C-alpha positions as CSV (number, residue, x, y, z in Angstrom):
1,X,-75.7,6.4,-63.1
2,X,-74.9,8.3,-60.3
3,X,-73.3,5.0,-59.0
4,X,-70.9,4.6,-62.7
5,X,-69.4,8.3,-60.9
6,X,-69.0,7.3,-57.9
7,X,-67.4,4.4,-58.9
8,X,-64.9,6.8,-61.0
9,X,-63.9,9.1,-58.4
10,X,-63.1,6.6,-56.2
11,X,-60.4,4.7,-58.5
12,X,-59.2,9.1,-59.4
13,X,-58.4,9.3,-56.2
14,X,-57.1,5.7,-55.5
15,X,-55.0,6.5,-59.0
16,X,-53.7,10.2,-57.5
17,X,-52.5,8.7,-54.2
18,X,-50.8,5.4,-55.9
19,X,-49.0,8.6,-57.6
20,X,-48.1,10.3,-55.1
21,X,-46.4,7.7,-52.5
22,X,-44.6,7.0,-55.9
23,X,-42.8,9.8,-56.5
24,X,-42.6,10.0,-52.7
25,X,-40.8,7.2,-52.9
26,X,-38.6,7.3,-56.2
27,X,-37.6,11.3,-54.6
28,X,-36.7,9.2,-50.7
29,X,-34.6,7.3,-52.4
30,X,-32.6,9.6,-54.5
31,X,-32.3,11.1,-51.8
32,X,-30.6,8.4,-50.2
33,X,-28.2,7.7,-52.8
34,X,-27.1,10.4,-53.1
35,X,-23.4,10.6,-54.1
36,X,-20.5,12.3,-51.2
37,X,-17.5,13.4,-52.7
38,X,-14.5,12.8,-49.8
39,X,-11.4,13.1,-49.6
40,X,-9.3,10.0,-48.0
41,X,-5.0,9.4,-47.2
42,X,-3.9,6.7,-46.2
43,X,-3.3,5.1,-42.4
44,X,-0.3,3.0,-41.3
45,X,0.3,1.4,-38.3
46,X,3.1,2.1,-36.1
47,X,4.7,0.3,-33.0
48,X,5.9,2.8,-30.5
49,X,6.1,3.7,-27.2
50,X,3.7,6.3,-25.5
51,X,5.1,9.0,-23.3
52,X,5.0,9.6,-19.8
53,X,4.6,13.7,-19.5
54,X,4.9,14.5,-15.5
55,X,7.7,17.7,-14.0
56,X,9.9,17.8,-11.6
57,X,11.9,20.2,-10.3
58,X,16.4,19.2,-10.8
59,X,18.7,19.0,-7.8
60,X,22.4,17.9,-7.1
61,X,22.8,13.8,-7.4
62,X,24.6,14.5,-4.3
63,X,23.2,17.5,-1.9
64,X,22.9,17.0,1.9
65,X,21.7,19.3,5.2
66,X,24.2,20.5,7.0
67,X,23.3,20.4,11.0
68,X,25.0,21.4,14.3
69,X,25.5,17.5,16.0
70,X,24.4,20.0,19.8
71,X,21.8,22.2,20.2
72,X,22.4,26.1,20.6
73,X,22.7,29.6,20.4
74,X,24.0,30.2,16.7
75,X,27.2,32.6,17.4
76,X,28.2,32.7,13.5
77,X,27.4,32.0,10.0
78,X,30.1,32.5,7.9
79,X,28.2,31.8,4.4
80,X,25.1,33.0,2.6
81,X,23.0,31.7,-0.4
82,X,24.4,30.3,-4.0
83,X,28.0,30.4,-2.3
84,X,30.8,28.4,-3.4
85,X,33.1,26.9,-0.5
86,X,36.0,24.6,-0.2
87,X,36.6,21.0,1.8
88,X,36.9,21.6,4.4
89,X,35.7,25.9,5.5
90,X,34.4,26.1,8.1
91,X,30.4,27.6,7.7
92,X,28.9,28.5,11.4
93,X,29.6,28.5,15.0
94,X,27.2,27.7,17.7
95,X,28.1,29.8,20.8
96,X,30.5,27.8,22.9
97,X,30.1,29.2,26.7
98,X,28.2,26.5,27.3
99,X,30.1,24.0,25.1
100,X,33.7,24.6,26.0
101,X,31.8,25.1,29.9
102,X,30.8,21.0,30.1
103,X,34.4,20.1,28.8
104,X,35.7,21.0,30.5
105,X,33.8,19.8,34.1
106,X,34.3,16.2,31.7
107,X,37.9,17.5,31.4
108,X,38.5,18.1,35.8
109,X,36.3,14.9,36.2
110,X,38.5,13.1,34.0
111,X,41.8,14.1,35.4
112,X,40.8,13.7,38.8
113,X,39.5,10.3,37.5
114,X,43.0,9.1,36.7
115,X,43.9,10.6,40.0
116,X,42.5,8.0,42.0
117,X,42.6,5.7,39.8
118,X,46.3,5.5,40.1
119,X,46.6,5.9,43.6
120,X,44.0,3.2,44.9
121,X,46.0,1.4,42.2
122,X,49.5,1.6,44.0
123,X,47.5,1.0,47.2
124,X,46.3,-2.3,45.4
125,X,49.9,-3.4,44.7
126,X,50.8,-2.7,48.3
127,X,48.1,-5.5,49.4
128,X,46.3,-1.6,51.0
129,X,43.2,-1.1,48.6
130,X,41.0,-4.5,47.8
131,X,40.5,-5.2,45.2
132,X,37.1,-4.2,45.2
133,X,38.3,-0.5,45.3
134,X,40.0,-1.4,42.8
135,X,37.9,-1.6,40.6
136,X,36.0,1.0,42.0
137,X,38.2,3.4,40.8
138,X,38.9,1.7,37.9
139,X,35.4,1.7,36.7
140,X,35.6,5.3,37.7
141,X,38.4,6.1,35.5
142,X,36.4,4.3,32.6
143,X,33.3,6.6,33.2
144,X,35.1,10.2,33.1
145,X,36.8,8.8,30.4
146,X,33.6,8.2,28.1
147,X,32.3,12.0,29.0
148,X,35.5,13.1,27.9
149,X,35.3,12.1,24.8
150,X,31.8,12.8,24.4
151,X,32.4,16.4,25.6
152,X,35.4,15.9,22.9
153,X,33.2,15.2,20.1
154,X,31.2,17.6,20.8
155,X,32.6,21.1,20.7
156,X,34.7,19.7,17.9
157,X,30.6,19.6,16.3
158,X,29.5,22.8,17.3
159,X,30.3,24.4,13.8
160,X,30.0,24.0,10.6
161,X,33.0,22.3,7.8
162,X,31.8,21.5,4.3
163,X,32.5,18.0,3.8
164,X,33.4,19.2,0.1
165,X,33.8,21.9,-2.2
166,X,31.2,22.7,-3.2
167,X,27.5,25.4,-3.1
168,X,25.5,26.6,-0.5
169,X,22.6,25.3,-2.2
170,X,19.8,26.7,1.2
171,X,20.1,28.6,4.7
172,X,17.4,27.6,6.8
173,X,18.3,29.9,10.0
174,X,20.0,33.0,11.2
175,X,22.5,33.8,13.9
176,X,21.1,33.6,17.1
177,X,18.3,32.2,16.5
178,X,18.2,28.8,19.2
179,X,18.5,25.5,16.6
180,X,17.8,21.8,18.1
181,X,20.6,19.3,17.7
182,X,20.1,17.2,14.6
183,X,18.2,20.7,12.8
184,X,19.2,21.1,9.5
185,X,21.3,25.1,9.2
186,X,22.9,24.2,4.9
187,X,21.8,22.6,2.5
188,X,24.8,21.8,0.3
189,X,25.9,20.7,-3.3
190,X,28.9,19.0,-4.0
191,X,30.9,20.7,-7.0
192,X,31.3,18.4,-10.0
193,X,28.0,15.5,-9.0
194,X,25.2,15.3,-12.0
195,X,21.0,16.4,-11.8
196,X,18.5,14.6,-10.7
197,X,14.9,15.0,-11.1
198,X,12.0,13.5,-9.1
199,X,8.5,13.3,-10.4
200,X,5.9,12.1,-9.3
201,X,3.1,9.6,-11.7
202,X,-0.1,8.2,-11.5
203,X,-0.7,4.8,-10.7
204,X,-1.8,3.4,-14.3
205,X,1.7,4.9,-15.3
206,X,4.1,3.8,-13.3
207,X,3.2,0.1,-14.0
208,X,4.7,1.3,-17.1
209,X,7.9,2.7,-16.3
210,X,10.7,0.6,-15.3
211,X,14.7,1.5,-13.7
212,X,17.1,2.0,-17.2
213,X,13.8,3.5,-19.2
214,X,14.8,6.7,-21.8
215,X,13.4,10.3,-20.9
216,X,13.7,13.8,-21.8
217,X,13.6,17.1,-20.4
218,X,13.7,20.4,-21.2
219,X,14.0,23.9,-19.0
220,X,12.2,27.1,-19.3
221,X,16.0,28.7,-19.5
222,X,16.8,26.1,-22.9
223,X,13.6,26.6,-24.4
224,X,15.8,24.3,-27.5
225,X,16.8,22.1,-25.3
226,X,15.9,18.2,-25.1
227,X,18.9,17.0,-22.1
228,X,18.7,13.6,-21.6
229,X,17.8,11.1,-18.7
230,X,17.2,7.8,-18.0
231,X,15.1,6.4,-14.6
232,X,17.2,5.8,-12.1
233,X,14.7,5.0,-9.3
234,X,10.9,3.8,-9.3
235,X,8.6,4.2,-6.2
236,X,7.3,1.0,-4.7
237,X,4.1,3.2,-3.0
238,X,2.0,5.8,-3.4
239,X,2.4,9.3,-1.9
240,X,-0.2,9.8,0.7
241,X,-1.0,13.2,0.0
242,X,-1.6,13.4,-3.6
243,X,-1.4,9.9,-4.6
244,X,1.0,10.2,-7.5
245,X,4.2,7.5,-7.6
246,X,7.7,9.3,-7.0
247,X,9.7,8.4,-10.3
248,X,13.5,9.3,-10.0
249,X,15.8,10.8,-13.0
250,X,19.4,11.1,-13.1
251,X,19.8,13.8,-16.6
252,X,22.9,11.3,-18.6
253,X,23.9,14.4,-20.8
254,X,24.5,18.0,-20.1
255,X,26.6,21.1,-21.5
256,X,24.7,24.5,-19.7
257,X,24.3,25.7,-16.7
258,X,21.8,24.4,-14.7
259,X,20.8,25.7,-11.4
260,X,19.3,23.6,-8.3
261,X,16.1,24.8,-8.8
262,X,14.8,24.7,-11.5
263,X,11.0,23.3,-12.8
264,X,11.8,20.8,-16.3
265,X,9.1,19.1,-18.6
266,X,9.5,15.6,-18.0
267,X,8.8,12.8,-21.1
268,X,9.5,8.9,-20.3
269,X,9.8,6.6,-22.6
270,X,8.7,2.6,-21.3
271,X,10.3,0.7,-23.3
272,X,7.6,-2.0,-23.4
273,X,5.6,-0.5,-27.1
274,X,2.5,-1.4,-28.3
275,X,0.6,-0.7,-32.4
276,X,-1.4,2.0,-32.8
277,X,-3.3,3.4,-36.1
278,X,-1.3,6.3,-37.0
279,X,-4.6,9.2,-38.1
280,X,-4.2,12.3,-39.3
281,X,-6.0,15.5,-36.9
282,X,-8.5,15.5,-40.1
283,X,-10.0,12.1,-40.0
284,X,-11.3,12.9,-36.5
285,X,-14.8,12.8,-36.0
286,X,-16.9,14.4,-32.5
287,X,-13.6,14.4,-30.6
288,X,-14.4,14.2,-26.9
289,X,-11.5,14.2,-24.4
290,X,-9.6,10.3,-25.2
291,X,-13.1,9.4,-27.7
292,X,-13.3,10.0,-31.1
293,X,-14.8,8.4,-34.6
294,X,-13.0,7.6,-38.1
295,X,-14.3,6.9,-40.8
296,X,-13.1,4.5,-44.0
297,X,-14.7,3.0,-47.3
298,X,-16.3,0.0,-48.0
299,X,-17.7,-0.8,-51.3
300,X,-18.1,3.4,-52.1
301,X,-19.7,3.8,-49.0
302,X,-18.7,5.3,-45.8
303,X,-18.4,3.0,-42.5
304,X,-18.3,4.7,-39.1
305,X,-16.0,3.1,-36.7
306,X,-15.4,4.1,-32.5
307,X,-11.5,4.8,-31.8
308,X,-9.4,5.5,-28.6
309,X,-6.6,7.7,-29.1
310,X,-4.1,7.7,-26.7
311,X,-1.4,10.2,-27.9
312,X,-0.3,13.0,-29.7
313,X,2.2,13.6,-32.2
314,X,3.0,16.8,-34.2
315,X,1.2,15.6,-37.2
316,X,-1.8,12.3,-36.0
317,X,-3.4,11.0,-33.3
318,X,-1.7,7.2,-32.5
319,X,-5.2,5.5,-31.8
320,X,-6.0,1.7,-30.6
321,X,-8.7,0.5,-32.7
322,X,-9.6,-3.1,-33.0
323,X,-9.3,-3.3,-37.2
324,X,-5.8,-3.3,-37.7
325,X,-6.8,-4.0,-41.3
326,X,-7.4,0.0,-42.6
327,X,-5.9,1.3,-45.5
328,X,-8.0,4.8,-45.4
329,X,-9.9,7.3,-43.6
330,X,-11.6,10.0,-44.4
331,X,-10.3,13.6,-44.1
332,X,-12.5,16.0,-46.1
333,X,-15.9,16.0,-46.1
334,X,-16.2,13.3,-42.8
335,X,-18.1,16.4,-41.3
336,X,-21.7,15.5,-43.8
337,X,-20.9,11.8,-43.9
338,X,-23.5,9.9,-41.9
339,X,-23.0,5.8,-41.6
340,X,-23.4,3.2,-44.7
341,X,-23.6,6.7,-46.9
342,X,-22.7,7.0,-50.7
343,X,-19.8,8.2,-50.9
344,X,-17.7,8.8,-54.0
345,X,-13.0,9.3,-53.6
346,X,-11.8,12.6,-55.5
347,X,-9.1,12.7,-54.3
């Protein structure tokens, strides 16, 4: 009798255990199959040009540095920064005491060499002087003439004149300073010329650019205006200090007053275009730098896909995705999704 009770008790425990296991499995299955309601939006593939964004200062396309041919002490600076000048106007003059002395010395040397040459030439005609004496006198005269021409040239270039009508963009020295030959004195911009800007881009961007690519430039002075520009030069070597490559752009459209030194925000549009999926921002999940995820729907189940963000517009993110044939993406409810969960679209 006691054995029967034991057997019945064991059977009861087995039945109860089986019942609870069955209930747990049914509950887990019920939870796993719980429907998540989502909203979706159709996405399109577009062929676009991803812009290269950078910045740089503008300058005149005809800027030049003006300097003295000879060194010396600056006697007079006749203009100021920002002043407009006319062609041929004197801008600065050196102290000419030493230069005049060298000019007079060369002139006197030329006069003496000329007298000696004429005297020896006449003596040579009369067969009194030798051919060697005549040739030496001729050589002396030519050397003296060259020295005089050098002194005269230095005297003429001991003042700086405006090479054309334009504006003094910068002044680098002051009066009574001692300057070396060729030392920049002014930065001069020719009137009526265009504007350019030089920018630095990275190695991954320089290979996308070429001469003729279109660009847009904006300045803080005109925040609502986009100035059209084109790529004029593309650098072939990296700057040794920052590792960037220099690109020069010329502003092609300008109806506004611009000033050398304005800092412009530049967007360059490479001529080479690629196809990208235009995804709404709400569809991006777990975005980290350029990496993110999106959810699509396949047979009423969520499918999680990794994407690479290539560009951001005002409404969409252009993403690179191996699977191009995607009709819709989840834009609401994706925070509650995981891969392969059951979903229902309630657009």
